[in-house]
C-alpha positions in Angstrom: 14.5 39.3 51.0 13.9 36.5 48.5 17.4 35.0 49.0 18.5 34.9 45.5 21.4 36.2 43.0 19.5 38.6 41.0 16.9 40.6 41.1 15.8 43.1 38.1 12.8 45.8 38.3 10.5 46.9 35.4 7.5 49.3 34.8 4.8 46.4 35.8 4.2 43.1 37.6 2.1 42.3 33.9 5.2 43.0 32.0 7.6 41.2 34.5 5.1 37.9 33.6 6.5 38.5 29.9 9.9 39.2 30.9 9.9 36.4 33.2 9.4 34.3 30.1 11.3 36.0 27.6 14.3 35.5 30.2 13.2 31.1 29.9 13.2 31.7 26.2 9.2 30.8 26.5 7.0 32.2 23.5 4.2 29.5 23.4 0.3 30.0 23.7 -1.0 29.7 27.2 -2.9 26.7 28.5 -5.6 27.5 31.1 -6.1 25.0 33.9 -9.2 25.5 36.0 -9.1 26.8 39.6 -10.3 24.3 42.2 -13.1 23.7 43.7 -14.4 26.2 46.0 -11.1 28.3 45.8 -8.9 30.8 44.0 -6.0 28.4 43.4 -5.0 26.4 40.2 -6.2 22.7 40.0 -3.2 20.6 40.7 -4.6 18.1 39.9 -5.2 18.9 36.3 -1.5 20.0 35.7 -1.1 16.3 34.0 -3.9 16.9 32.0 -2.6 19.7 30.7 1.3 18.9 29.8 1.7 18.4 26.4 4.7 17.5 24.1 5.0 21.3 23.8 4.5 22.4 27.3 7.7 24.6 28.6 6.7 25.6 31.8 4.0 26.0 34.5 3.0 29.9 35.7 1.2 29.5 39.1 -0.3 32.3 41.3 -1.0 33.3 44.8 -4.5 34.8 44.9 -6.7 36.4 47.5 -4.2 35.2 50.4 -4.9 32.0 49.2 -1.1 30.4 49.1 0.0 27.7 46.2 1.5 24.4 47.4 5.2 25.6 45.6 6.6 22.0 47.1 3.8 20.2 45.0 4.3 22.5 42.1 8.2 22.3 42.1 7.9 18.0 42.3 5.8 18.1 39.0 7.9 20.5 37.4 11.2 18.7 38.1 9.4 15.4 37.1 8.3 16.6 33.7 11.3 19.0 32.9 9.6 22.2 32.9 10.2 25.7 34.2 8.5 27.3 36.5 7.2 31.1 36.7 5.9 32.3 40.4 3.1 34.9 40.2 3.6 36.8 43.8 2.1 40.1 42.9 -0.3 39.6 45.1 1.8 37.8 48.0 5.0 39.8 48.8 6.6 39.1 52.3 4.7 35.6 52.1 6.4 32.5 52.9 5.6 28.7 51.9 7.5 26.1 53.6 9.9 28.8 55.0 10.8 29.8 51.5 9.9 33.3 50.3 6.6 33.4 47.7 8.2 34.2 44.7 11.8 32.4 45.4 10.6 28.7 44.6 10.4 28.6 40.6 12.9 29.6 38.2 11.9 33.3 38.2 9.3 35.1 40.5 7.0 38.0 39.7 6.6 40.9 41.8 4.3 44.0 41.0 4.2 47.7 42.5 0.7 48.3 41.5 -1.1 51.2 42.6 -3.1 49.2 45.0 -0.7 46.4 45.9 0.9 45.9 49.6 4.0 47.2 48.2 3.2 50.1 45.4 4.9 52.7 43.4 2.0 53.7 41.8 3.2 51.1 39.3 6.3 49.0 38.5 7.6 45.4 39.4 10.5 43.4 39.4 11.4 39.4 38.7 13.5 37.6 41.0 15.7 34.9 39.6 18.8 32.6 41.0 19.6 31.8 37.3 22.1 34.2 35.8 21.1 33.6 32.4 17.4 34.3 32.8 18.7 37.5 34.4 20.6 38.5 31.5 18.5 37.6 28.7 15.4 39.9 30.3 18.5 42.4 31.4 19.0 42.7 27.6 15.8 42.5 26.2 15.4 45.9 28.5 18.4 47.7 27.4 17.9 49.4 24.2 20.3 52.2 24.4 18.7 53.1 28.1 16.4 50.8 30.0 13.2 50.4 28.1 10.7 49.5 30.9 12.0 50.9 33.6 11.2 51.3 37.5 12.5 54.9 37.8 14.5 55.6 40.6 12.0 57.8 42.3 9.3 54.8 42.1 12.1 53.0 43.9 12.9 55.5 46.4 9.0 55.1 47.0 9.4 51.4 47.6 12.0 51.0 50.2 10.7 52.1 52.9 7.4 50.3 53.1 10.0 46.9 51.9 11.4 47.7 55.3 7.8 47.5 57.1 6.6 44.7 55.1 6.6 42.0 58.0 5.3 44.4 60.3 2.1 44.9 57.8 1.9 41.2 56.8 1.9 40.4 60.4 -0.9 43.0 61.2 -3.0 41.6 58.2 -2.8 38.3 59.1 -3.8 38.7 62.8 -6.7 41.0 61.3 -7.9 38.6 58.9 -8.1 36.0 62.0 -9.7 38.1 63.7 -12.4 38.6 61.3 -12.7 35.1 60.2 -13.4 33.7 63.8 -15.9 36.6 63.8 -18.1 35.8 61.0 -17.5 32.1 61.1 -21.0 30.2 60.1 -22.4 33.1 58.5 -25.3 31.8 55.6 -23.7 33.3 52.6 -19.9 34.1 52.7 -17.5 31.3 52.8 -14.3 32.2 53.8 -10.7 31.7 52.2 -9.3 28.9 54.2 -5.4 28.3 53.8 -4.9 23.9 53.1 -1.5 24.3 53.6 -0.3 24.1 57.4 3.3 25.6 56.5 2.6 28.9 55.4 2.3 32.6 56.4 0.3 34.3 53.5 -0.1 37.5 52.5 -3.3 39.4 52.4 -3.8 41.8 49.4 -7.5 41.0 48.7 -9.5 38.8 51.2 -11.5 37.0 49.5 -15.0 34.9 50.1 -17.4 32.8 48.2 -20.9 34.3 47.9 -23.4 31.0 48.4 -26.4 33.1 47.0 -28.7 29.6 48.0 -28.3 30.5 51.5 -29.5 34.4 50.9 -32.8 34.0 49.1 -30.9 33.5 45.8 -30.2 37.4 45.7 -27.9 39.3 42.9 -24.4 39.2 43.9 -24.4 42.9 43.3 -27.8 43.3 45.8 -25.7 42.1 48.4 -22.4 44.1 47.5 -24.6 47.1 47.7 -26.0 46.3 51.1 -22.5 45.7 52.3 -20.9 49.0 51.2 -23.9 50.5 52.4 -23.1 49.1 55.9 -19.2 50.8 55.6 -17.7 47.9 53.9 -15.3 47.9 51.4 -15.8 44.7 49.7 -16.7 44.2 46.0 -17.2 41.5 43.2 -14.0 39.6 42.0 -12.3 39.1 38.9 -13.9 38.4 35.6 -11.5 35.3 35.3 -10.5 33.5 31.5 -13.1 31.5 31.2 -14.6 33.1 28.2 -11.0 33.6 26.8 -10.9 32.9 22.9 -9.3 29.5 21.9 -7.5 31.5 19.6 -5.5 32.7 22.4 -5.0 30.0 24.5 -6.0 26.1 24.7 -8.3 25.4 28.0 -8.2 21.8 30.2 -11.9 21.2 30.1 -14.3 24.0 30.0 -13.4 25.5 33.2 -16.2 25.3 35.2 -14.9 25.8 38.6 -13.3 29.3 36.9 -16.6 30.7 35.9 -18.5 29.9 39.1 -15.8 31.5 40.9 -15.8 34.8 38.6 -19.5 34.9 39.6 -19.3 34.1 43.2 -16.2 36.0 44.8 -16.5 38.7 47.2 -12.9 40.7 47.9 -12.4 42.9 51.1 -9.5 45.5 49.8 -6.6 45.1 52.1 -6.2 48.6 53.7 -8.8 47.9 56.2 -6.4 45.0 57.7 -4.1 47.3 59.0 -6.7 49.4 60.9 -7.6 48.8 64.6 -9.6 46.2 65.7 -12.7 48.0 66.4 -12.6 48.4 62.7 -12.2 44.9 62.5 -15.0 43.9 64.4 -17.3 46.8 62.7 -16.9 45.0 59.6 -17.6 41.8 61.0 -21.3 43.3 62.6 -21.5 44.8 58.8 -21.3 41.0 57.1 -23.4 39.6 60.2 -26.1 41.9 59.7 -26.4 41.5 56.0 -26.3 37.9 56.3 -29.2 38.2 58.6 -31.6 40.4 56.6 -30.9 38.5 53.2 -31.0 34.8 55.1 -34.4 35.6 57.0 -38.2 35.0 56.3 -39.1 37.3 53.6 -35.4 38.0 52.5 -36.9 38.4 48.7 -37.8 41.8 49.6 -34.9 44.3 49.6 -33.9 45.1 53.4 -33.5 48.8 54.5 -30.0 49.7 55.3 
């Protein structure tokens, strides 16, 4: 699927990141770069500030349906002599400029965790076109037997899902387009927009930015509770790494956007995107109802649902 020569399965997507780093002989401390304003992806404009004489690689993620500009990342990496690890754990089957997400960098990372688009309960994989990266990763795993395996039973669970991945991704994209169209302009909810023209996203957790000022500055947890009362499987986003200790990593600036994003992200879990259009329409109505309830005069009082 990725049109690379080598793939190696393992116990998790998290471990696959470590395995890719080991395969590339990289063990240095990480450097955190802020996300782009109003988005969820690394701000590529800050890459230059992140690079030092010790920099060895870029670890870039596709997140919440947003697809990173891999041609730009690869050009920057080539100019600075850096390796690229492409985290496609949330985006299996997505494409960027006609190439599969995960197949751009020196190593790509996939996850088969319990809630992922391809799931075996747990598990992960790296894909690479470099024989030496594959060999180092394989040697690290072999401790007599494979020390960090994806079992054959788990692989048997993944395979039929892989065969239907393109079909299901197309369905998810259609559902997202329908949902975004029906909720355009709602107060308080700013949806994900992919700025790159030549991409086919893969939606794991669809993201919105919550704009509290448009909804009476109500706490995000109140809005989530109202949406869930309407049957919308929406929750808050990841906490992020903005508060990560400087002993564990270096940071490019104070990561202001990362902190704001952690505080204002709403996420829709992907199973609903495979359901009939009527379910998507009901979800759009729930978002509209909550938006109207909190944005109307007197929204400081708790609306009834």
